[in-house]
C-alpha positions as CSV (number, residue, x, y, z in Angstrom):
1,M,-19.2,-11.5,-23.4
2,V,-20.0,-11.6,-19.9
3,L,-16.2,-10.7,-18.9
4,E,-16.4,-7.6,-20.9
5,K,-19.2,-6.4,-19.1
6,T,-17.0,-7.4,-15.9
7,K,-14.2,-5.5,-16.9
8,E,-15.4,-2.3,-18.0
9,P,-15.9,-1.1,-14.6
10,I,-12.4,-1.6,-13.5
11,K,-11.0,-0.3,-16.6
12,K,-13.3,2.9,-15.8
13,T,-12.1,3.2,-12.2
14,M,-8.4,2.8,-13.3
15,A,-8.7,5.8,-15.9
16,L,-10.1,7.7,-13.0
17,T,-7.1,6.6,-10.6
18,A,-5.2,7.8,-13.6
19,A,-6.3,10.8,-14.0
20,K,-6.1,11.9,-9.8
21,R,-2.9,10.9,-10.1
22,E,-1.9,12.9,-13.4
23,R,-3.4,15.9,-11.3
24,I,-1.5,15.1,-8.3
25,R,1.8,14.8,-10.6
26,M,0.8,18.0,-12.3
27,V,1.0,20.2,-8.9
28,E,4.6,18.5,-7.7
29,S,5.3,18.8,-11.1
30,T,9.1,20.8,-11.1
31,S,8.5,22.0,-14.9
32,T,5.4,23.4,-13.9
33,R,3.4,25.3,-11.8
34,Q,-0.3,25.9,-10.9
35,V,-1.0,29.2,-8.8
36,H,-4.3,29.5,-7.2
37,F,-5.4,33.2,-6.5
38,L,-7.9,34.1,-3.2
39,F,-9.8,37.5,-3.7
40,M,-12.7,38.2,-1.7
41,T,-11.3,36.3,1.4
42,K,-14.0,36.7,4.5
43,Q,-11.1,37.3,6.9
44,K,-9.7,40.6,7.9
45,S,-6.0,40.7,7.2
46,I,-3.6,41.6,9.9
47,I,-2.0,45.0,10.2
48,T,1.0,44.4,11.9
49,P,3.5,47.1,13.3
50,F,5.7,46.4,10.0
51,S,3.2,46.4,7.9
52,R,2.1,50.1,9.4
53,K,5.8,51.3,8.8
54,Y,5.9,49.7,5.5
55,L,3.2,51.5,4.2
56,R,4.4,54.7,5.4
57,V,8.0,54.4,3.8
58,I,6.3,53.5,0.8
59,S,3.9,56.7,1.2
60,G,7.2,59.1,1.8
61,N,5.5,59.7,5.5
62,L,7.8,58.1,7.8
């Protein structure tokens, strides 16, 4: 009875650790990919000379 009470927290921590490892393996997996998108970032995007020229080529104003 006392042994069961001491094993329960250990089992819970082992389950949490296994869940964390599973998430890490999911990120490193070759068969599935998880993509994160960032919208509305606080940083301004850098406009390089290449990007200016690329936008001109796309719009047809080169």
